[in-house]
Chimera marker file (.cmm) of the C-alpha trace (Angstrom):
<marker_set name="trace">
<marker id="1" x="-6.608" y="11.454" z="2.971" r="1" g="1" b="0" radius="0.5"/>
<marker id="2" x="-10.224" y="11.621" z="4.020" r="1" g="1" b="0" radius="0.5"/>
<marker id="3" x="-11.696" y="15.093" z="3.684" r="1" g="1" b="0" radius="0.5"/>
<marker id="4" x="-9.856" y="18.385" z="3.746" r="1" g="1" b="0" radius="0.5"/>
<marker id="5" x="-7.169" y="19.376" z="6.246" r="1" g="1" b="0" radius="0.5"/>
<marker id="6" x="-8.611" y="21.455" z="9.103" r="1" g="1" b="0" radius="0.5"/>
<marker id="7" x="-6.508" y="24.258" z="10.662" r="1" g="1" b="0" radius="0.5"/>
<marker id="8" x="-5.856" y="23.689" z="14.386" r="1" g="1" b="0" radius="0.5"/>
<marker id="9" x="-3.379" y="26.424" z="15.279" r="1" g="1" b="0" radius="0.5"/>
<marker id="10" x="-1.872" y="29.463" z="13.559" r="1" g="1" b="0" radius="0.5"/>
<marker id="11" x="1.161" y="31.453" z="14.730" r="1" g="1" b="0" radius="0.5"/>
<marker id="12" x="1.010" y="34.833" z="13.032" r="1" g="1" b="0" radius="0.5"/>
<marker id="13" x="3.731" y="36.422" z="15.198" r="1" g="1" b="0" radius="0.5"/>
<marker id="14" x="6.519" y="34.156" z="13.887" r="1" g="1" b="0" radius="0.5"/>
<marker id="15" x="5.389" y="34.004" z="10.302" r="1" g="1" b="0" radius="0.5"/>
<marker id="16" x="2.296" y="32.391" z="8.893" r="1" g="1" b="0" radius="0.5"/>
<marker id="17" x="2.902" y="28.877" z="10.261" r="1" g="1" b="0" radius="0.5"/>
<marker id="18" x="-0.174" y="26.717" z="10.592" r="1" g="1" b="0" radius="0.5"/>
<marker id="19" x="-0.827" y="23.331" z="12.196" r="1" g="1" b="0" radius="0.5"/>
<marker id="20" x="-3.495" y="21.245" z="10.473" r="1" g="1" b="0" radius="0.5"/>
<marker id="21" x="-5.461" y="18.158" z="11.478" r="1" g="1" b="0" radius="0.5"/>
<marker id="22" x="-5.652" y="15.482" z="8.788" r="1" g="1" b="0" radius="0.5"/>
<marker id="23" x="-7.639" y="12.223" z="8.781" r="1" g="1" b="0" radius="0.5"/>
<marker id="24" x="-6.159" y="9.381" z="6.740" r="1" g="1" b="0" radius="0.5"/>
<marker id="25" x="-7.532" y="6.049" z="5.601" r="1" g="1" b="0" radius="0.5"/>
<marker id="26" x="-5.124" y="3.138" z="6.245" r="1" g="1" b="0" radius="0.5"/>
<marker id="27" x="-5.137" y="0.041" z="4.059" r="1" g="1" b="0" radius="0.5"/>
<marker id="28" x="-3.905" y="-3.064" z="5.886" r="1" g="1" b="0" radius="0.5"/>
<marker id="29" x="-4.007" y="-5.317" z="2.834" r="1" g="1" b="0" radius="0.5"/>
<marker id="30" x="-6.217" y="-8.310" z="2.053" r="1" g="1" b="0" radius="0.5"/>
<marker id="31" x="-6.698" y="-11.584" z="3.897" r="1" g="1" b="0" radius="0.5"/>
<marker id="32" x="-4.761" y="-14.754" z="3.107" r="1" g="1" b="0" radius="0.5"/>
<marker id="33" x="-7.811" y="-16.610" z="1.712" r="1" g="1" b="0" radius="0.5"/>
<marker id="34" x="-8.599" y="-13.729" z="-0.659" r="1" g="1" b="0" radius="0.5"/>
<marker id="35" x="-4.978" y="-13.568" z="-1.835" r="1" g="1" b="0" radius="0.5"/>
<marker id="36" x="-4.855" y="-17.320" z="-2.541" r="1" g="1" b="0" radius="0.5"/>
<marker id="37" x="-8.146" y="-17.080" z="-4.447" r="1" g="1" b="0" radius="0.5"/>
<marker id="38" x="-6.823" y="-14.135" z="-6.464" r="1" g="1" b="0" radius="0.5"/>
<marker id="39" x="-3.676" y="-16.115" z="-7.349" r="1" g="1" b="0" radius="0.5"/>
<marker id="40" x="-5.722" y="-19.148" z="-8.427" r="1" g="1" b="0" radius="0.5"/>
<marker id="41" x="-8.004" y="-16.989" z="-10.594" r="1" g="1" b="0" radius="0.5"/>
<marker id="42" x="-5.356" y="-14.759" z="-12.193" r="1" g="1" b="0" radius="0.5"/>
<marker id="43" x="-1.969" y="-16.425" z="-11.791" r="1" g="1" b="0" radius="0.5"/>
<marker id="44" x="-1.018" y="-17.798" z="-15.208" r="1" g="1" b="0" radius="0.5"/>
<marker id="45" x="2.681" y="-16.902" z="-15.577" r="1" g="1" b="0" radius="0.5"/>
<marker id="46" x="5.743" y="-18.492" z="-13.990" r="1" g="1" b="0" radius="0.5"/>
<marker id="47" x="6.608" y="-15.342" z="-12.001" r="1" g="1" b="0" radius="0.5"/>
<marker id="48" x="3.125" y="-14.972" z="-10.464" r="1" g="1" b="0" radius="0.5"/>
<marker id="49" x="3.059" y="-15.785" z="-6.781" r="1" g="1" b="0" radius="0.5"/>
<marker id="50" x="3.884" y="-14.729" z="-3.248" r="1" g="1" b="0" radius="0.5"/>
<marker id="51" x="7.121" y="-12.914" z="-2.481" r="1" g="1" b="0" radius="0.5"/>
<marker id="52" x="8.865" y="-12.019" z="0.788" r="1" g="1" b="0" radius="0.5"/>
<marker id="53" x="10.957" y="-8.853" z="1.198" r="1" g="1" b="0" radius="0.5"/>
<marker id="54" x="14.670" y="-9.227" z="1.863" r="1" g="1" b="0" radius="0.5"/>
<marker id="55" x="14.683" y="-6.345" z="4.350" r="1" g="1" b="0" radius="0.5"/>
<marker id="56" x="12.662" y="-6.073" z="7.510" r="1" g="1" b="0" radius="0.5"/>
<marker id="57" x="10.411" y="-3.065" z="8.028" r="1" g="1" b="0" radius="0.5"/>
<marker id="58" x="9.675" y="-2.238" z="11.675" r="1" g="1" b="0" radius="0.5"/>
<marker id="59" x="10.978" y="-5.662" z="12.653" r="1" g="1" b="0" radius="0.5"/>
<marker id="60" x="8.790" y="-7.570" z="10.190" r="1" g="1" b="0" radius="0.5"/>
<marker id="61" x="9.119" y="-8.849" z="6.645" r="1" g="1" b="0" radius="0.5"/>
<marker id="62" x="6.690" y="-7.687" z="3.967" r="1" g="1" b="0" radius="0.5"/>
<marker id="63" x="4.791" y="-10.396" z="2.061" r="1" g="1" b="0" radius="0.5"/>
<marker id="64" x="3.011" y="-9.574" z="-1.184" r="1" g="1" b="0" radius="0.5"/>
<marker id="65" x="1.259" y="-11.165" z="-4.122" r="1" g="1" b="0" radius="0.5"/>
<marker id="66" x="2.649" y="-10.303" z="-7.564" r="1" g="1" b="0" radius="0.5"/>
<marker id="67" x="0.647" y="-11.079" z="-10.707" r="1" g="1" b="0" radius="0.5"/>
<marker id="68" x="2.108" y="-10.166" z="-14.086" r="1" g="1" b="0" radius="0.5"/>
<marker id="69" x="0.049" y="-7.746" z="-16.161" r="1" g="1" b="0" radius="0.5"/>
<marker id="70" x="-1.373" y="-9.304" z="-19.316" r="1" g="1" b="0" radius="0.5"/>
<marker id="71" x="-0.067" y="-6.609" z="-21.642" r="1" g="1" b="0" radius="0.5"/>
<marker id="72" x="3.498" y="-6.606" z="-20.297" r="1" g="1" b="0" radius="0.5"/>
<marker id="73" x="6.504" y="-8.849" z="-19.812" r="1" g="1" b="0" radius="0.5"/>
<marker id="74" x="7.963" y="-6.879" z="-16.893" r="1" g="1" b="0" radius="0.5"/>
<marker id="75" x="5.087" y="-5.112" z="-15.072" r="1" g="1" b="0" radius="0.5"/>
<marker id="76" x="3.151" y="-6.630" z="-12.175" r="1" g="1" b="0" radius="0.5"/>
<marker id="77" x="0.054" y="-5.886" z="-10.126" r="1" g="1" b="0" radius="0.5"/>
<marker id="78" x="1.121" y="-5.914" z="-6.474" r="1" g="1" b="0" radius="0.5"/>
<marker id="79" x="-1.277" y="-6.827" z="-3.661" r="1" g="1" b="0" radius="0.5"/>
<marker id="80" x="-0.381" y="-6.641" z="0.011" r="1" g="1" b="0" radius="0.5"/>
<link id1="1" id2="2" r="1" g="1" b="0" radius="0.2"/>
<link id1="2" id2="3" r="1" g="1" b="0" radius="0.2"/>
<link id1="3" id2="4" r="1" g="1" b="0" radius="0.2"/>
<link id1="4" id2="5" r="1" g="1" b="0" radius="0.2"/>
<link id1="5" id2="6" r="1" g="1" b="0" radius="0.2"/>
<link id1="6" id2="7" r="1" g="1" b="0" radius="0.2"/>
<link id1="7" id2="8" r="1" g="1" b="0" radius="0.2"/>
<link id1="8" id2="9" r="1" g="1" b="0" radius="0.2"/>
<link id1="9" id2="10" r="1" g="1" b="0" radius="0.2"/>
<link id1="10" id2="11" r="1" g="1" b="0" radius="0.2"/>
<link id1="11" id2="12" r="1" g="1" b="0" radius="0.2"/>
<link id1="12" id2="13" r="1" g="1" b="0" radius="0.2"/>
<link id1="13" id2="14" r="1" g="1" b="0" radius="0.2"/>
<link id1="14" id2="15" r="1" g="1" b="0" radius="0.2"/>
<link id1="15" id2="16" r="1" g="1" b="0" radius="0.2"/>
<link id1="16" id2="17" r="1" g="1" b="0" radius="0.2"/>
<link id1="17" id2="18" r="1" g="1" b="0" radius="0.2"/>
<link id1="18" id2="19" r="1" g="1" b="0" radius="0.2"/>
<link id1="19" id2="20" r="1" g="1" b="0" radius="0.2"/>
<link id1="20" id2="21" r="1" g="1" b="0" radius="0.2"/>
<link id1="21" id2="22" r="1" g="1" b="0" radius="0.2"/>
<link id1="22" id2="23" r="1" g="1" b="0" radius="0.2"/>
<link id1="23" id2="24" r="1" g="1" b="0" radius="0.2"/>
<link id1="24" id2="25" r="1" g="1" b="0" radius="0.2"/>
<link id1="25" id2="26" r="1" g="1" b="0" radius="0.2"/>
<link id1="26" id2="27" r="1" g="1" b="0" radius="0.2"/>
<link id1="27" id2="28" r="1" g="1" b="0" radius="0.2"/>
<link id1="28" id2="29" r="1" g="1" b="0" radius="0.2"/>
<link id1="29" id2="30" r="1" g="1" b="0" radius="0.2"/>
<link id1="30" id2="31" r="1" g="1" b="0" radius="0.2"/>
<link id1="31" id2="32" r="1" g="1" b="0" radius="0.2"/>
<link id1="32" id2="33" r="1" g="1" b="0" radius="0.2"/>
<link id1="33" id2="34" r="1" g="1" b="0" radius="0.2"/>
<link id1="34" id2="35" r="1" g="1" b="0" radius="0.2"/>
<link id1="35" id2="36" r="1" g="1" b="0" radius="0.2"/>
<link id1="36" id2="37" r="1" g="1" b="0" radius="0.2"/>
<link id1="37" id2="38" r="1" g="1" b="0" radius="0.2"/>
<link id1="38" id2="39" r="1" g="1" b="0" radius="0.2"/>
<link id1="39" id2="40" r="1" g="1" b="0" radius="0.2"/>
<link id1="40" id2="41" r="1" g="1" b="0" radius="0.2"/>
<link id1="41" id2="42" r="1" g="1" b="0" radius="0.2"/>
<link id1="42" id2="43" r="1" g="1" b="0" radius="0.2"/>
<link id1="43" id2="44" r="1" g="1" b="0" radius="0.2"/>
<link id1="44" id2="45" r="1" g="1" b="0" radius="0.2"/>
<link id1="45" id2="46" r="1" g="1" b="0" radius="0.2"/>
<link id1="46" id2="47" r="1" g="1" b="0" radius="0.2"/>
<link id1="47" id2="48" r="1" g="1" b="0" radius="0.2"/>
<link id1="48" id2="49" r="1" g="1" b="0" radius="0.2"/>
<link id1="49" id2="50" r="1" g="1" b="0" radius="0.2"/>
<link id1="50" id2="51" r="1" g="1" b="0" radius="0.2"/>
<link id1="51" id2="52" r="1" g="1" b="0" radius="0.2"/>
<link id1="52" id2="53" r="1" g="1" b="0" radius="0.2"/>
<link id1="53" id2="54" r="1" g="1" b="0" radius="0.2"/>
<link id1="54" id2="55" r="1" g="1" b="0" radius="0.2"/>
<link id1="55" id2="56" r="1" g="1" b="0" radius="0.2"/>
<link id1="56" id2="57" r="1" g="1" b="0" radius="0.2"/>
<link id1="57" id2="58" r="1" g="1" b="0" radius="0.2"/>
<link id1="58" id2="59" r="1" g="1" b="0" radius="0.2"/>
<link id1="59" id2="60" r="1" g="1" b="0" radius="0.2"/>
<link id1="60" id2="61" r="1" g="1" b="0" radius="0.2"/>
<link id1="61" id2="62" r="1" g="1" b="0" radius="0.2"/>
<link id1="62" id2="63" r="1" g="1" b="0" radius="0.2"/>
<link id1="63" id2="64" r="1" g="1" b="0" radius="0.2"/>
<link id1="64" id2="65" r="1" g="1" b="0" radius="0.2"/>
<link id1="65" id2="66" r="1" g="1" b="0" radius="0.2"/>
<link id1="66" id2="67" r="1" g="1" b="0" radius="0.2"/>
<link id1="67" id2="68" r="1" g="1" b="0" radius="0.2"/>
<link id1="68" id2="69" r="1" g="1" b="0" radius="0.2"/>
<link id1="69" id2="70" r="1" g="1" b="0" radius="0.2"/>
<link id1="70" id2="71" r="1" g="1" b="0" radius="0.2"/>
<link id1="71" id2="72" r="1" g="1" b="0" radius="0.2"/>
<link id1="72" id2="73" r="1" g="1" b="0" radius="0.2"/>
<link id1="73" id2="74" r="1" g="1" b="0" radius="0.2"/>
<link id1="74" id2="75" r="1" g="1" b="0" radius="0.2"/>
<link id1="75" id2="76" r="1" g="1" b="0" radius="0.2"/>
<link id1="76" id2="77" r="1" g="1" b="0" radius="0.2"/>
<link id1="77" id2="78" r="1" g="1" b="0" radius="0.2"/>
<link id1="78" id2="79" r="1" g="1" b="0" radius="0.2"/>
<link id1="79" id2="80" r="1" g="1" b="0" radius="0.2"/>
</marker_set>
């Protein structure tokens, strides 16, 4: 969320309900070239690589880059 929520409308007659305007910052992920470079620089384990989701979300599959954390055998850094 970028900044504080700003009140737009208040209905005091029906109880203190309030409508607020919120601005959000959306992250669309990184580009393919950057992801490949990140894998080449940091991918050292056999499970590091690109993965595709089994389920579709909004008609599309989710692709991500998973790189195993150095201090763990089961935790990964995930990049979309």
